[in-house]
N, C-alpha and C positions, 0 to 999 in steps of 0.2 A: 327745372332747376332743382326743385325740392326732391324729385325722384333720383337725380344724379347723386346728391349728397347722401340720401338714404341708402342708395346702392353701395357707395363707398363705405358707409358705416357697417353695412351688412357684410361686406367683404372683410373688414377688420374683425368683426364679431366671429365670423366663420373661421378666420385664421387663428384667433385666440382659442376657440373651441377645438380646433384641430391640434394646437399646441398642447392644450390640457389633456386631450385624449392620448396624445403621444407620451406625455409625461406619466399618466396613469399606467399605460401599457409598459413603459420602461421600468416603472417601479414594481409592477407585477413580475416582470421577467427577472429583476434583481432579487426579489424575495424568493422566487423559485430556485435561483442559483445558490442563494445562501442556504436554503433548506437542503439542497442536494450536497453542498459542501459539508454541512453538518452531518448528514447521513453517511457520507463517505468517510469523514473523520472518525466517526463511531465505528464503522466497519473496519477501518485501518487499525484502531486500537484493539479491537477484538481479535483480528488476525495476528497482530504482533504478540498479544498475550498467548494465543494458541501456539504460535511459532516458538516462543520462549519456553512454554511448557513441554512441547515435543522435543526441543533441543536438549533441555535438561534431562528428560527421560532417556534420550538417545545417549547422552554422555554417561549416565549411570549404567546403561546396558554395555557400553564399551569399556568399562573399567575392567582391569585385568582380573580382579577377584571374581567378578560376575562371570567373565568368560571362562575362568578356570572351573567354577562350579558347574557351568553348563556342559563343558567338554569332559569333566570327570564322569558324568553319567554315560558318556560314550566309551569310557575306558581310556581316555587320554590324560596324561599327567604331565606337569612341567619337568623339564630335563634337569637332572642333578649336575650335569657337567656344564661348564661355561661354554658359550659359543665360540667358534673358531672363525676368525676373519680371514678370508682368502683375498689376497691382492693380486692383481695382474701386473706383471712386470713387463714393460715394453723394452725389449732388447734391441729393436731396430731404431737406428737414428739416422 
């Protein structure tokens, strides 16, 4: 009779220990995920800053004045005459 009660208590103790180990492991997994999220957030901020820097540099290079300076070296200059717009007239109805 004493052995049966002791066995029941040991089962409960083993169950509680199992739950404690499970809780510790889940907290470690959560900590790892939090660290990974922080690392990815930092990487995202760095990439976003790099993207903004490259985009602004690209916008400066596409300015008409910069393009004119670069093509003048090749002997090309802006036209003095205004552009002519050609429209297609559809005569078939």
